BAFIRO-846703 format. One line per 3 residues: number of its first residue (from 1); for each residue x negated, y, z of N, C-alpha, C. Coordinates in steps of 0.001 Angstrom, whole numbers, plus 524288, in hexadecimal, padded with zeros to 5 digits. Layout:
% BAFIRO-846703
NUM = X,Y,Z,X,Y,Z,X,Y,Z  ...
% end
This chain:
% BAFIRO-846703
1 = 1DD3B,B17D0,F694A,1DC1C,B134A,F6C87,1D667,B11BE,F6BA3  1D390,B1113,F6FD4,1CE15,B0F9A,F6F94,1CDB1,B09AF,F6F0F  1CCB6,B07E1,F6A49,1CC8C,B0237,F6948,1C828,AFF7C,F6C32
4 = 1C431,B0276,F6DDC,1BFE8,B0026,F70D2,1C1B2,AFE51,F7637  1C60E,B0065,F7817,1C7FC,AFF07,F7D4B,1CBCD,AFA76,F7D47  1CDF1,AF921,F78C1,1D27E,AF5B3,F78A9,1D1DA,AF0EB,F7535
7 = 1D3F7,AEC9D,F770A,1D499,AE7F7,F73CC,1D8E6,AE915,F6FD8  1D8EE,AE635,F6BA3,1DCEE,AE705,F67A5,1E254,AE56A,F699E  1E2A8,AE0FB,F6C47,1E7AB,ADEDE,F6E0A,1E762,ADD49,F73C6
10 = 1EBE6,ADD41,F765F,1EC0E,ADB2C,F7BBA,1EA9E,AD55F,F7BB2  1E88F,AD383,F8008,1E74B,ACDF3,F8081,1EBED,ACB1B,F8301  1EBEF,AC5F1,F8296,1F053,AC2D2,F849B,1F184,AC406,F8A51
13 = 1ED69,AC4B5,F8D6D,1EE35,AC5C9,F92FF,1F16E,ACABB,F93D4  1F0E6,ACE96,F9073,1F3E4,AD36D,F90FF,1F9BC,AD266,F907C  1FB25,ACF09,F8CD6,200AA,ACDC3,F8C18,202C7,ACA9C,F90B8
16 = 1FF7B,AC72A,F92D2,20108,AC429,F9772,201DB,AC7CB,F9C1C  1FE52,ACB87,F9CC6,1FECF,ACF48,FA113,203AE,AD2AA,FA05D  204C2,AD428,F9B83,20976,AD742,F9A6D,20E56,AD429,F9BDF
19 = 20E68,ACF2D,F9A84,212EF,ACBEF,F9BE7,2139A,ACBB1,FA1D8  20F5D,ACAC8,FA4A1,20FAC,ACA66,FAA56,211F9,ACF62,FACA6  21043,AD3DA,FAAB7,21240,AD8CC,FACC3,217ED,AD9A7,FAB1B
22 = 21901,AD8F4,FA624,21E51,AD9E1,FA436,2224A,AD62D,FA6A6  22098,AD16C,FA800,22443,ACDAE,FAA5F,225C1,ACF42,FAFED  222FA,AD2FD,FB225,2248E,AD52D,FB735,228D5,AD947,FB687
25 = 2290A,ADBA7,FB1FA,22CC7,ADFD5,FB0E8,2319B,ADDF4,FADFF  230F6,AD9C3,FAAFB,23529,AD7BF,FA7AB,23595,AD1D9,FA866  239EC,ACFB5,FA6B5,23A8C,ACA05,FA6BF,23656,AC792,FA342
28 = 2349D,AC2D4,FA47E,2306D,AC058,FA179,23157,AC039,F9B8F  23629,ABF2B,F99DA,2372F,ABF0C,F9434,2365D,AC462,F91B1  237FF,AC86F,F945C,23736,ACDBE,F9254,23168,ACF0A,F922B
31 = 22E89,ACD8B,F9641,228E7,ACE81,F9660,2262C,ACBB2,F91E1  227D1,AC6DA,F90C1,22591,AC3E5,F8C5C,2269B,AC6A8,F872E  22B45,AC8CA,F868D,22C97,ACB96,F81BC,2293B,AD072,F8118
34 = 2286F,AD34D,F855D,2250C,AD7E6,F8522,21F91,AD65C,F8366  21D77,AD248,F85C2,21827,AD092,F847B,217D2,ACEC4,F7ED0  21BBB,ACC0C,F7D07,21BD0,ACA59,F7796,21BB5,ACF15,F73E7
37 = 21EC4,AD301,F7529,21ED1,AD7CA,F71FA,21990,ADA9C,F7240  21731,ADAA5,F76CC,2120E,ADD17,F774B,20E03,ADA54,F73ED  20E40,AD52A,F73D6,20A91,AD22E,F7098,20B42,AD36C,F6AD7
40 = 21013,AD44E,F6931,21138,AD53E,F63B2,210A6,ADAF2,F6204  21034,ADE77,F65C3,21007,AE405,F6465,20A8A,AE5A3,F62B1  20A61,AE9F0,F5FE3,2055D,AEC0B,F5E18,20310,AEF85,F624E
43 = 1FDFF,AEFED,F6240,1FB4D,AF345,F65F4,1FB91,AF8E9,F6415  1FCDB,AFC61,F67B4,1FD0C,B01F4,F66B5,1F983,B0492,F6AC4  1F994,B09AA,F6B21,1F659,B0C54,F6F07,1F95F,B10D5,F7178
46 = 1F87B,B119C,F7679,1FADC,B15E3,F7968,1F6CD,B180C,F7D34  1F75C,B1CF9,F7EA4,1F3B3,B1F74,F8245,1F494,B1D75,F87D3  1F044,B1D05,F8AB1,1F076,B1B1A,F9012,1F436,B1E50,F9362
49 = 1F3EB,B2375,F92FD,1F73F,B26CC,F963F,1FD06,B25FD,F9505  1FE56,B2507,F901E,203C7,B2442,F8EA3,205DE,B1F02,F9091  20288,B1B16,F906D,20421,B15EE,F9262,2054B,B163B,F9835
52 = 201D9,B18BB,F9B20,202C3,B1937,FA0C2,207A9,B1C5C,FA1E3  2086C,B20A9,F9F22,20D14,B23E3,FA013,2120E,B20E1,F9EC7  21224,B1E3B,F9A57,216D4,B1B63,F98AF,2180A,B16CE,F9C57
55 = 213F7,B1476,F9E82,214CB,B1003,FA20A,21629,B11C5,FA797  2158D,B16CD,FA897,21690,B1908,FADC6,212E7,B16CA,FB1EF  20E57,B1505,FB031,20A65,B1302,FB3CB,2061C,B1713,FB46F
58 = 203B2,B171C,FB8F1,1FF4B,B1A9C,FB9B9,1FA40,B17A4,FB881  1F629,B1A9C,FB786,1F137,B180B,FB66B,1EEF6,B15BA,FBB6A  1EC8E,B1149,FBAD6,1E9EC,B0EC7,FBF3B,1E4D0,B11AC,FC048
61 = 1E2E0,B118E,FC510,1DDEA,B1431,FC622,1D959,B1167,FC375  1D541,B1460,FC268,1D08A,B1210,FC016,1CE4C,B0DCE,FC393  1CF7B,B0E0F,FC88C,1CD72,B0A33,FCC41,1D04A,B04F8,FCBED
64 = 1D4A3,B04BC,FC919,1D778,AFFCA,FC872,1D3CC,AFBDA,FC5E9  1D394,AF732,FC7FE,1CFD0,AF34E,FC62A,1D062,AF218,FC054  1D52C,AF1D3,FBE6B,1D5FF,AF07D,FB8EA,1D48E,AF506,FB555
67 = 1D599,AF9C3,FB70E,1D3FA,AFE57,FB40D,1CE05,AFE8A,FB3D7  1CB7D,AFDC6,FB843,1C5B8,AFDB9,FB86B,1C385,AF982,FB4DE  1C5D1,AF4CF,FB516,1C3F5,AF086,FB1C1,1C47E,AF1E7,FABFC
70 = 1C8D4,AF461,FAA8C,1C994,AF5E5,FA512,1C5C4,AFA25,FA36E  1C495,AFDCA,FA6E7,1C0BA,B01D5,FA5A6,1BB5D,AFF67,FA4C3  1BA08,AFB70,FA7D7,1B512,AF8A6,FA723,1B523,AF5C4,FA1E7
73 = 1B971,AF32B,FA09D,1B9DE,AF066,F9BA3,1B8E0,AF420,F9712  1BB57,AF8A8,F974D,1BAAA,AFC80,F9323,1B4F5,AFE39,F92C7  1B28D,AFF3D,F9744,1AD12,B00EF,F9761,1A977,AFCC5,F9514
76 = 1AAFC,AF7D8,F959E,1A7E0,AF384,F9391,1A93F,AF229,F8DEF  1ACEB,AF50F,F8BAB,1AE5D,AF433,F863C,1B277,AF007,F8564  1B4C9,AEE22,F89A6,1B8EA,AEA35,F8932,1BE0F,AECE0,F87C2
79 = 1C0ED,AEA81,F8433,1C5DC,AECD3,F8274,1CA6C,AEB1B,F85DD  1CE32,AEEA4,F866E,1D2E7,AED98,F8974,1D756,AEBE9,F85D9  1DB14,AE90F,F8804,1DFA5,AE752,F8511,1E3A6,AEBBA,F8494
82 = 1E651,AEC02,F8021,1EAB2,AEFB1,F7FB0,1EEBA,AEE8B,F83F0  1F1E0,AF268,F8531,1F5BF,AF1BD,F8952,1FB0B,AF04A,F8707  1FE75,AEE4E,F8A5C,2039B,AEC7B,F88C1,207CC,AEFBD,F8B6F
85 = 20B2A,AF22D,F8849,20F1B,AF5D0,F8A3D,21498,AF430,F889C  2184E,AF4EF,F8C22,21DCD,AF3D3,F8B0A,220F1,AF8BB,F8C43  223BC,AFA95,F8864,2271E,AFF2C,F890D,22C81,AFD47,F8ABE
88 = 22E77,AFF7D,F8F1E,233AA,AFE20,F9108,236D5,B0318,F91DC  23BB2,B0278,F9349,23F0A,B06FA,F946B,23CE5,B0A2E,F98FC  23A27,B0790,F9C7C,2381B,B0A28,FA124,232B2,B0C81,FA05A
91 = 23066,B0BB6,F9BDA,22B30,B0DCE,F9AD8,22797,B09A2,F98AF  222A0,B0AC6,F98ED,21EA8,B0757,F96B1,21C75,B03BB,F9AE5  21BFF,AFEC4,F9986,2199A,AFAEB,F9D06,21450,AF96E,F9AC2
94 = 21049,AF9EC,F9DE6,20B2E,AF7DD,F9C5D,20B33,AF225,F9DF9  20C4E,AEECA,F9A3D,20CC5,AE932,F9B5F,20773,AE6C4,F9C71  20373,AE8C5,F99E6,1FE13,AE725,F9B00,1FA73,AEB8E,F9960
97 = 1F6B2,AECC4,F9CCC,1F2C6,AF09F,F9B68,1F2B1,AF58B,F9EB5  1F57D,AF5A0,FA305,1F5A2,AFA4B,FA654,1F024,AFC04,FA7E9  1ECDE,AF85C,FA98A,1E795,AF9B9,FAB2A,1E46C,AFBE0,FA694
100 = 1E55A,AF9D0,FA1F3,1E28F,AFBC1,F9D52,1E44C,B014A,F9BFC  1E957,B025F,F9C8D,1EB47,B07B4,F9BA0,1E89B,B0B7C,F9F65  1E872,B0A10,FA453,1E60D,B0D79,FA842,1E036,B0E2F,FA734
103 = 1DDA1,B0A1D,FA588,1D812,B0A70,FA43D,1D72B,B0E6D,F9FEA  1DA2B,B0E0D,F9BC6,1D98E,B11A3,F9761,1DB1A,B1721,F98EC  1DF08,B17A9,F9C2F,1E0AC,B1CC7,F9E18,1DC10,B1FA6,FA0A4
106 = 1D8BC,B1CC5,FA37A,1D430,B1F2F,FA5E9,1CFFF,B20AC,FA1FB  1CFB0,B1DE6,F9DB2,1CBF7,B1F6C,F99A2,1CDD6,B246F,F9704  1D2D9,B24A1,F95AF,1D564,B2955,F93A4,1DB27,B2826,F9313
109 = 1DE64,B2B63,F9559,1E403,B2A76,F951E,1E61F,B2AD7,F8F90  1E320,B2D3A,F8C15,1E4D1,B2DD2,F86A8,1E315,B295B,F831B  1E011,B25AC,F8530,1DE77,B2139,F81F8,1E332,B1DDA,F80A0
112 = 1E332,B1BF0,F7BE0,1E770,B1878,F7A39,1E62E,B12E1,F7BB9  1EA45,B102D,F7D50,1E9E4,B0AB9,F7EFA,1ECF9,B076D,F7B28  1EA93,B034D,F78F9,1ED95,AFFD8,F75A6,1F18B,AFCD1,F78E4
115 = 1F630,AFC41,F76D1,1FA51,AF99F,F79C7,1FE1F,AF6F5,F7625  200B0,AF320,F784B,20530,AF0B8,F75D2,209E7,AF2EC,F78A8  20D6A,AF552,F75C5,211E2,AF804,F7818,216E6,AF5F1,F75B9
118 = 21A53,AF407,F7927,21F75,AF236,F774E,223AD,AF510,F7A4F
% end
């Protein structure tokens, strides 16, 4: 994992965004429990290509505004937040950080991304 690219911990907004997304998939109480577990979990690292495959999501194009913005942030030396992942029976959910995963995938699909995984 390239520490120059990443903040040590997710910021509060990341957990709020994860709740908003998870509350679309699960009842609000369940979404709150997931977020609470994410806050308490330790940061680990996984490869960009594996995260995309496990989530069954395709990479966004480089032309996506958020991917472009993240590439600019990296070029300017700004660090990105670790991503938030939830493992379910149906596969992996990227609760927050999909655009960051896609950004790193374009740098190299083998780069490791710091994540909180529950």
